[in-house]
C-alpha positions in Angstrom: 43.9 29.9 -20.5 43.9 27.1 -17.9 41.2 24.8 -16.1 42.3 26.5 -13.2 41.9 29.9 -14.3 38.6 28.9 -16.0 37.6 27.5 -12.7 38.5 28.3 -9.4 37.1 26.7 -6.1 35.5 29.7 -5.1 33.4 29.7 -8.6 31.6 26.7 -8.0 27.9 26.8 -7.4 26.5 26.0 -3.9 25.5 22.3 -3.8 23.1 21.0 -1.2 24.3 17.4 0.5 24.4 15.5 3.3 20.5 15.2 3.7 18.8 11.7 3.8 15.7 10.8 1.9 12.7 8.6 2.1 10.6 7.5 -0.8 7.3 5.8 0.1 6.5 4.1 -3.5 2.7 3.0 -4.0 1.7 0.9 -7.1 -0.2 4.0 -8.9 -3.5 5.7 -9.7 -4.8 7.3 -12.9 -5.1 11.4 -12.7 -9.1 11.5 -12.4 -12.0 8.8 -12.6 -12.6 9.2 -16.4 -11.8 6.9 -19.2 -8.9 9.4 -20.5 -7.1 9.3 -17.6 -7.6 5.8 -16.7 -6.2 4.7 -20.6 -3.1 6.3 -20.0 -2.2 5.0 -16.7 -3.4 1.4 -17.9 -1.1 2.1 -21.3 1.6 2.3 -18.8 0.9 -0.1 -16.4 0.2 -3.1 -18.6 2.8 -2.1 -20.8 5.7 -3.0 -18.0 7.0 -6.5 -18.9 7.0 -7.1 -15.5 3.5 -7.2 -15.1 2.5 -8.8 -18.4 4.9 -11.3 -19.0 3.9 -11.8 -23.0 6.2 -10.7 -25.7 5.5 -7.1 -26.6 5.6 -8.3 -30.2 2.4 -10.2 -29.2 0.9 -8.1 -26.4 0.8 -4.6 -27.6 -1.7 -5.0 -30.7 -3.9 -6.4 -28.1 -3.7 -4.3 -25.5 -3.7 -1.0 -28.0 -6.1 -2.7 -29.8 -8.9 -4.5 -27.6 -8.0 -3.4 -23.9 -7.2 0.5 -23.9 -10.6 0.5 -26.0 -12.8 -1.1 -23.6 -11.4 -2.1 -20.0 -10.7 2.2 -19.5 -15.0 2.6 -19.5 -15.7 -0.2 -16.6 -12.4 1.1 -14.7 -13.4 4.7 -15.0 -16.7 3.6 -13.0 -15.0 1.5 -10.4 -12.9 4.8 -9.7 -15.9 7.1 -9.5 -17.2 5.4 -6.9 -14.9 6.1 -4.8 -13.1 8.9 -5.8 -12.9 11.8 -3.4 -12.5 15.7 -3.1 -8.7 14.7 -2.3 -8.4 12.7 -5.1 -7.5 8.8 -5.8 -8.0 7.4 -2.3 -4.5 5.0 -2.7 -2.5 8.6 -3.6 -4.2 10.7 -0.9 -4.0 7.8 1.9 0.0 7.4 0.4 0.5 11.3 1.0 -1.0 11.4 4.4 1.8 8.0 5.5 4.9 10.2 4.4 3.7 13.3 5.7 2.7 11.4 9.1 6.6 10.6 8.5 7.8 14.2 8.5 9.8 14.9 11.3 9.6 11.9 13.1 12.9 10.4 12.1 15.0 13.5 12.5 15.4 17.2 10.9 18.3 15.5 8.6 15.6 13.3 6.5 13.3 14.3 4.2 10.1 12.0 3.3 7.9 12.0 0.1 5.9 9.5 -1.9 5.2 8.7 -5.4 3.5 6.5 -7.5 5.1 3.6 -10.0 2.2 4.6 -12.4 1.2 7.9 -12.6 1.7 11.0 -10.9 4.1 11.4 -8.7 6.3 9.6 -10.5 9.6 8.1 -8.8 11.8 10.1 -11.0 10.0 13.6 -10.1 10.6 12.9 -6.3 13.9 11.5 -6.6 14.8 14.5 -8.6 13.0 16.8 -6.0 14.9 14.9 -3.2 18.4 15.1 -5.0 18.0 19.0 -4.9 17.3 18.7 -1.7 20.2 18.0 -0.8 19.6 13.8 -0.1 22.8 11.9 -1.4 21.4 9.1 0.5 18.1 7.9 -0.6 15.7 4.7 1.5 13.3 3.7 -1.1 10.3 2.0 0.7 8.2 0.0 -1.7 4.8 -0.4 0.1 4.5 -4.2 -0.4 4.4 -6.7 2.4 4.7 -9.2 -0.1 7.5 -9.6 -2.8 6.6 -10.1 -6.7 8.2 -9.6 -9.3 4.8 -7.5 -10.8 5.5 -4.7 -7.8 8.0 -4.7 -5.7 10.6 -6.1 -8.5 9.0 -2.7 -11.0 10.0 -0.3 -8.3 14.0 -1.3 -8.6 13.9 -1.4 -12.1 12.2 2.3 -12.5 14.8 3.3 -9.8 17.3 1.8 -11.9 16.1 3.4 -15.2 16.1 6.9 -12.8 19.7 6.5 -11.8 21.0 5.7 -15.3 20.3 9.4 -16.5 21.9 10.8 -13.1 25.1 12.2 -13.0 25.3 12.4 -9.6 24.0 9.1 -7.9 22.6 9.2 -4.3 23.7 6.1 -2.2 20.6 3.5 -2.4 18.7 1.3 0.5 15.3 -0.4 -0.2 13.1 -1.0 2.4 13.0 -5.2 2.0 9.4 -7.3 2.1 8.0 -7.3 5.6 5.4 -10.0 5.1 6.8 -11.6 7.7 8.2 -8.8 10.3 6.9 -9.1 13.8 5.9 -5.8 13.6 3.6 -5.6 10.8 1.4 -9.0 11.8 1.4 -7.5 15.4 0.2 -4.4 13.7 -2.6 -5.8 11.7 -4.2 -8.1 14.3 -4.3 -4.8 16.5 -6.2 -2.8 14.3 -7.9 -5.8 12.7 -9.4 -6.4 16.1 -9.9 -2.8 17.5 -12.5 -3.0 13.8 -14.2 -6.1 14.2 -15.0 -4.9 18.0 -16.3 -1.8 16.3 -19.2 -4.1 13.9 -22.4 -4.5 14.6 -22.3 -8.3 14.1 -19.8 -11.0 15.0 -18.2 -12.7 11.7 -18.6 -16.3 11.3 -15.6 -16.3 8.6 -12.8 -14.2 8.0 -11.3 -13.9 4.3 -7.9 -13.0 4.5 -8.2 -11.6 0.5 -4.5 -10.8 -1.5 -4.2 -9.3 -5.0 -4.1 -12.4 -7.5 -1.5 -12.9 -9.9 -1.1 -15.7 -12.6 -0.4 -19.2 -11.3 3.1 -18.8 -14.0 4.6 -16.5 -11.9 4.6 -19.2 -8.8 5.9 -22.0 -11.4 8.4 -19.4 -12.1 9.9 -18.9 -9.0 8.1 -15.7 -7.7 7.5 -16.0 -4.0 4.7 -13.7 -3.6 2.3 -17.1 -3.2 4.6 -18.0 -0.4 5.0 -15.0 1.1 1.1 -14.1 1.2 0.2 -17.9 2.8 2.8 -17.0 5.2 1.3 -13.7 5.9 -2.4 -15.3 6.9 -0.6 -18.1 8.4 0.9 -15.4 10.9 -2.2 -13.4 11.0 -4.4 -16.3 11.9 -2.5 -17.7 14.5 -2.2 -13.9 16.1 -5.9 -13.3 15.7 -7.4 -16.6 16.9 -5.4 -16.1 20.5 -7.9 -12.7 20.5 -11.7 -13.0 21.5 -13.1 -10.8 19.2 -12.1 -13.9 16.6 -12.8 -16.6 18.9 -14.9 -19.3 16.5 -14.0 -17.8 13.6 -13.0 -19.6 10.5 -10.3 -18.5 8.2 -9.9 -18.6 4.6 -7.1 -17.4 2.1 -8.1 -15.9 -1.3 -6.9 -13.9 -4.0 -8.9 -11.5 -5.9 -8.3 -9.7 -8.8 -8.4 -12.1 -11.6 -7.9 -10.5 -15.5 -7.8 -12.4 -18.4 -7.8 -16.1 -19.7 -5.0 -17.4 -18.1 -5.4 -19.8 -14.6 -4.7 -17.9 -11.6 -3.9 -18.2 -8.0 -6.5 -20.1 -6.3 -8.9 -19.9 -4.3 -10.4 -16.8 -5.4 -12.1 -14.1 -3.5 -15.7 -13.4 -5.7 -15.7 -17.5 -6.1 -14.9 -18.0 -2.0 -18.0 -15.0 -1.3 -20.9 -16.6 -3.2 -19.7 -20.2 -2.3 -19.7 -18.6 1.7 -23.2 -17.3 1.1 -24.8 -20.7 -0.6 -23.4 -23.0 2.1 -25.4 -20.6 4.9 -22.4 -18.3 6.2 -24.4 -15.8 7.2 -21.9 -13.0 8.7 -18.7 -12.2 7.1 -15.9 -10.1 7.5 -12.8 -9.5 4.4 -9.4 -8.3 5.6 -5.9 -7.1 2.7 -3.0 -7.9 4.3 -1.4 -7.5 1.1 -2.3 -3.7 0.6 -0.5 -0.6 2.3 -3.6 2.0 1.7 -7.4 1.0 0.9 -7.9 1.5 -3.4 -9.7 0.2 -6.0 -9.0 -3.2 -5.3 -10.3 -2.7 -1.4 -12.9 -0.1 -1.9 -14.5 -0.5 -4.8 -13.7 -4.7 -5.2 -13.9 -6.5 -2.1 -16.6 -3.9 -0.5 -19.2 -2.8 -3.2 -19.0 -5.9 -5.3 -18.0 -8.1 -3.1 -21.0 -7.3 -1.2 -23.4 -7.7 -4.0 -21.9 -10.9 -4.2 -22.5 -12.1 -1.4 -26.0 -11.2 -0.2 -27.0 -12.5 -3.2 -25.5 -15.6 -2.8 -27.5 -16.2 0.7 -25.3 -13.9 3.1 -26.4 -11.2 5.3 -23.7 -9.1 7.7 -20.9 -8.1 5.6 -17.6 -5.8 5.9 -14.2 -5.2 4.4 -12.0 -4.1 7.5 -9.8 -1.1 6.6 -6.4 -1.8 5.6 -3.6 -0.1 7.8 -3.6 3.0 5.8 -2.7 5.8 8.7 -3.9 4.4 11.8 -2.2 4.2 14.8 -0.8 1.0 14.8 -0.1 1.0 11.1 1.9 4.4 11.3 4.1 3.2 14.2 4.6 -0.3 12.4 6.5 1.9 9.2 8.1 4.2 11.6 9.8 1.2 12.7 10.3 -0.4 9.5 11.7 2.6 8.1 14.5 3.3 11.5 15.5 -0.4 11.2 16.5 0.1 7.5 17.8 4.0 8.5 20.7 2.0 10.6 23.8 4.1 10.6 22.3 6.8 8.5 20.7 8.1 11.5 
C-alpha cells in the first residue's frame, strides 16, 4: 500500500489557521491567599535562574530548606489583605485588560492573557490560541521597563513552549515601552486625574519601581536606566500641570529581599525619612506596574502608610496603576496596533 492510498488529500483532518493571537503576559500570582498556594507559586518563581542568579546547587537547599518553610505564611497574610471575590487583583486586572481589547483589533484577532508563574500558564494559552487557528501570535510582556528577571523570563518560557511544538506560529514581541510617548502621556493624564480627586494637595510624590539587586545593573541589565528615564519623562510631564505645582518628585525602589545590596534609594527608607523631616502630605505612584498587585496594594498602600504616618507624616495616598482606566486601555490598544502592523 502506497502513502498516497493511505493518506489522500480529502482524508486530512480540518485545520484552523489564518487568525492572529495576542497574549498579554504578567508576572504571576498564587492560586489562593493560603500558605500552600503561595508555597507552590514561590517555588516556581524563585527557582527561575533569571530571578535568582545564584547557582542552583547553592540556592535550592536554601529555597527548599528555609525560604519555602517561612516566607509562604508571611506572603499569604499579605495576599489575604488584598484578595477579592474575583481572586488575585493582578490576574483579574490583566484578564480585564485582555477582555477590553477583544473586538478592538478586528475579527481576525484573538486576545488572551497569561501569567509567567502560576495560572493561566503561557503554555496553556499559546496552545489554546493555536487551537483557535492563530498561526501568528504577538506576545506582550506587560513590563514597561526591560529586566532580565521579568521580560527575559517570558522569552525563555515562550522558547521552551515552542521547542515542544511541531507546528510553530510566527511570533512577535512587544518591546519595552518605558519611554514611549503614549505610555508617558497615559500615566501623566491618569495620575493628574487621580490627584485632582484627593482630599489634599501633595508636597511630595514618590515614583516607586520594583527593586532589583545592584549586581543586575553591574552585569549590564538596562532596568535601572529604563526606570530612571521613565521617572524623568514622567516628572517633566507632570511638572507642567497645575495639580503638581510645587510638588517635589523622588524616585525610589521597593521590595528588597535577601542580604544583597539592592538599587537605591529604597521606598520604605524614603517614606520614613520624609516623615521624620517634616513632610506631611505624600503620594506614591508605581509606573513600573501595568496592573495593581500585592506590591502596590499591600506593600505600598498598607505597609507604606504605616511607615510614613509613624514617622510623622499625615496625608498619604497610593495612586492606582493604569489598570483598565480609559488612558491605560487606549495606551495598550495603540501599543498593540503598532506591533501588529502588517498583520492587521
